[in-house]
N, C-alpha and C positions, 0 to 999 in steps of 0.2 A: 302685416307680419303673420307668419304661420303660427297657429295656436300651439304647435308642438315644438317650436324652435328651441326651447330649453330642455327638451327631453330626447333621449335616444329612442330608437324604434321600439325597443323592448319596454322601456319605461312608459312610453305613450300607449303601447298595447295594453300594459297592465292597468293604466288609468282608465282606458276605455272599457276594459272588462269589468272594472269596479262600477263604472257608470251603468253598464248593461245589467249587472246584478241588482243594483238599486232600483232601476226602472222596472225590472220584473217584480220587485217587491212593492211597487206602487208609489215610489217616492217621486215627488215633483223635482224639477231640475234645481230650484232654489234650495230645497232640502238637501239634495245631493251635494251641492256646493258647500253647504254648511257642514255636513258630515265629513266630507273629504278635506275640509279646510282649504279650499281652493281660493287663491287670491287672483281672480281674473274678472274682467269686465263682462257685461251682459252679452256682447257680441261673441266673445270667445266661449262663454257658457252655452249660448244657443247653438254654436257650432259643435261643441262636444256632445250636447244632447242629440243633435241631428245625426252625428256619426254613430253614437251608441244605438239609436233607433235603427239606423241603417244596418248595423251588425245583426240586430234581431231579425230584420226582414230579409237579410241576405241569403237565408236558407232556401228561399224560393228560387234563387239562381245558383244554389250549391256553391256559393263563394266562401272562401275561408275568411276568418276575421281579420280583414285588412283595413286600410284607411280610406274611407270615402264617406260622404254624407248622403242624405236622402235624395238630393237632386242628382248626385253622381250615380247612385244605385239605379235610378230609373233608366239610365242609358248603359249601365255596365253590361258587358257581354256575359252571358251565362257561361259558367265554368266548363260545361260539356262542350259548348261551341268553341271556346277559346282553346281547349285542348285538342279538339278535332282539327281546327284550322292550323294549329302549330305543326301538326303532322304533315301538312302540305308544303312546308318550307324547309330550306336548308341553307347553309352558308351564312352570308351577311344579310340581315333583314332590317328594313326600315319600317317603322310604324308611325305613320303620319296621323296627327290628331289623336294622340295616344291616351289622352285623359289621365286617369289615375293609374293606368298601366296594367289593367287586367289582361288584355290580349298580349301586350308587349312582354309581360313576365312569362306567359305561356310560351310565346315564341322563343324566349331565352332558354327554355329547357330543351329545345330541339335544335336551335340555330348555333352557329359559331359565335356570332355577336349580334346584338340588337341595338339600333339607334332609334330611340323614341323621341318624337318631336311633338310638343304641345305649346300652344300660345298662352294658356292660363297658368300663371305662376303658382297659384294655390294647388292646382292639379299636379303640376310638376313636382311640387314639394311632397304631396301625398304619395306620388308614384315612387319617388326616391325612398321614402319611408317604407313603402311596401316591399321594394327590392331589398332594403336592409333587413327587414323583418324576416324575409324568406331566404336571406343569405344568397341572393342571386347577384353575381358580380359581372357577368358578361353582357352588361347592358349600360348604355350611355344615354343620358337624358339631355335634351336641348330645349330651351325655351325660345319660342319664336313662331312667326307666321310661316307656314309651310310653303307659301308662294313667294316668299322673300328671296331675293337673289343670293344673299349670303347663306341662307339655310340650304338652298338648292346646291350651292357650291360645296358645302360641307358634306352633303349627301353624295355628290359625285366623287369626292375624295375618299368616301367610305367604301366605294365600289360595291354597291348592293347587288345581291342575287335576286332579291324580292323586295318590292315596295307594296306595302299594305296601307290602306286608308279607311278609317271609320269616321266619316265626316259628321259635322254637327247638323242636326235637323230640329225642327220645331217639335215640342212635346206632342202637339196634336194639329192635324190639318184635315180639312174636309176631303181633300184628295192629295196624296203624296205626289210631289213633283221634284225632279232633279233641280229645277230652277230655284227652288227654295232651300237648297242644301248649301252649306258653307264648309269649306271653301268652294269656289267655282270648280266643279269637277272637270269640265272641258279644258279649262286652263291647266289644271293639275295634271291631267293625262298628257297634255302637250309638253309641259315643262319637265315632266319626269319620264318622257319617252325614251331617254337614254337607257332605262332599265327594261329588259325584255319581259320580265314577269311582274305584272301589276295586278293587285287584288283590291277591289273596292267593295265595301259594304254599303248596301242600299236598303231602305225600308222595304220589307217583303211585300207590303201592300201596294207598292208603286206599280202603275200600269204601263207607263212608257219608259223603256230603258234605252237610252241613246248610245249604247256601247255594244260592239261586237265582242263575242266571247261566250264562255260557259256561264250560264246563270244557275247557280246552285242554291236551291231552297232547302233550308234545314228545318226539320221537324223534331221537336222534343216531346216524347210521349204523346204523339199525334196532335201536337199543337204547333202551328206555324210560328217559327221563332226568328229566323235570320235569312238574309239573301246575300250571297257573295258572288260578285262578278269577277271571273278570271279572264283578263283581257288577252292572255297569251294562249288560251285554249280554244278548241273547236267551238264554233257558234251553235250551241244547243242548250237545252234546259235539262236540269237534273234535280233529283231529290235525295236527300240523305236523312235517314232515320237515326236519331240518337236516343239512347246510348249505343245501339248495336252497330252503327255505321253502315248499315245496309244501304245500297245506292242503286238507283235506276236513272236512266237518262235517255234522251231522244229529242226529236223535234216536236214542237207543240202540235197537239192533235186532240181535239175533243171528240170522244166517242158518243154517238147518238144511241140512246137506249129506247126500246119499246116501252110504252107507258103501262104500268100495272094497274089493274082494276082494284085489287086488294093486296095487302102484304102476303108474301108466300112464307115458306118455312123459315127462311133466314133473312135478316136484314144486315146490310153492310154500309158502314160509313167510310167514304173515301177520305184518306188523309188530306187535310187542307193544303198541305204543301204540294201534293200531287195535283190537286185542283188548280192551284195557283200556277203551277208549271205547265198546266194543260197537257199532261202526259196520259197516254192511254195504256193502262196496265191490265186491262181486261179484254184483250183482243179475242181470246179463245174461250171466254167464260160465257155461260148461258145466264145472263142477268137481265133484269127488267128494271127500268127506272121507276122509283116510287115517288119521291119528291126531293126537291133541293139536290143535295149531294148524297142521297140515300138510295141504294139499289136493293133489290130483293131477288131471291132465287130459291128454288127447291133443292139446289145442290150446295153442299158445304164447300166453300172456297178457302183454301189455305193460302193466305197472302198477308205478309206483315205490313203492307201498306193499307190494309183494310182493318177496321174494327168490326168484329162479327157479333151478331146477336141472334139468339134463338127466339122466334116468335111464340108466345104462349097463348095470347088471346087478343082479338081486336074487335072493335065495334064502333059505330057512330054514336052510340048512346053512352053518355057520361055515367049515368046511373048503373048501367050494365058493367062498365069498367070498374067502378067502385066496388060493386058486389063481388066481382071476380078477384079484385085485390084483397078483399076481406077473406075470401075463400082460400087465397094463397098465403094467408097469414102475413100480409104486408104491413109494415109500419111506416115505411118511407118510400118515396119514388123520386128518381132523378129524371127531371124533365129534359127531353131531347126534342129537337125540331126548331123551327123558326120562332123563337120566343124573344121578345124584347127583354134585355137585361134588367130593366127597371121593373118589369112585371113578373120576372121569374119566380121570386119567392112568394108573391101573392098567389100565383097560379099553383105553385107546389103546395103551399099551406092549405089551399082550398081543397086539395085532394087528401092530404095527410090528416086533416082534422077529423076525418071519419075512419081512419085506420088505427088499429090498436095492436097489430102484430109486431114481430121482430125481424122481419125479412125486408130486404131492399130490392126493388125492381126498377127497370127503366121504362119510362112512359113516353112514347113518341106521339106528338100531336101534329095532326094535319087534317086531311079529309076523314081519317079514322083515328080513334084512340087505339094505340097499340102497346100492349104490355109485353116486355121482352126481358131476357136475361143476357148479360154479356158473356161471350164465350172466350176462353183463353186458348190461343192457338198452341198446339203441342210443339 
């Protein structure tokens, strides 16, 4: 039974907001239950606590305070992505594997009507509460398997202009593969082939994409976030930067750079979505490969798909770098380069323990230690 069966969306929202406020005060869930005089079992209490924690963490995805738990949040679409994708649709839209409804509700703000289909009854219940809370009425929720004949028949009768699917995948895999995604996407594409416009979300790290169409990699603030495959579009790769929605596209093509002996005046990080899409955005630029996905040049390049840095000082001597950082009045350094996540703070603290200033610099680690400042493009 839904933990919120006895509440309206507004009442449930108010209860969760109270939970959030008490968590922020340091209260344990049992104490919150006592303070709010909640007469619920341990399972329902644990779910409320998880949902409140999810609301606190949702700011990382810019999601409004809706209904979802911590497991849901892990797979929830970032609000910027949901809103951008919604601009790609019109008419009647079907959202397969719709979860708690984040993408479906964004579609509803642009589409004529949305049919959201999800097999998990709990998620359907939360999605309905989310629609009620946002006062979105042009959406219909169905509970069922998206490959079931009766569901497919209802979709046909809906006469969709667009079918979108965000399938279920494992939380972690050594290597992402379509074969490990549910439902079977090959079967899904075949059964829903009556709709000309099909959009499928895939893990952006996936290497083999067995579908023809545009592969659109989405970057949020220069972090790879999503991959959408549009089966009805030209077979090419593209990259979209959010929130600006600037876009480049073309056929995969890796540019070969000359190797630099030392860093030059500027360093540039190529957006990871561009790297994944294998697009060449520097055909006419005089750049030299430095290491990994970092290039260097004596010319300033204005390109929003690059993160630009001005080189201040470089050396192979760690002691020289530390002395230079002291001279620059540095108090902290942001480590860049190929660094194991588990070792990041150990390495960073090793540098910062000798710094007493109040400025922050970027420190690139490879063959050279390189101190740099990030440049904001005009």
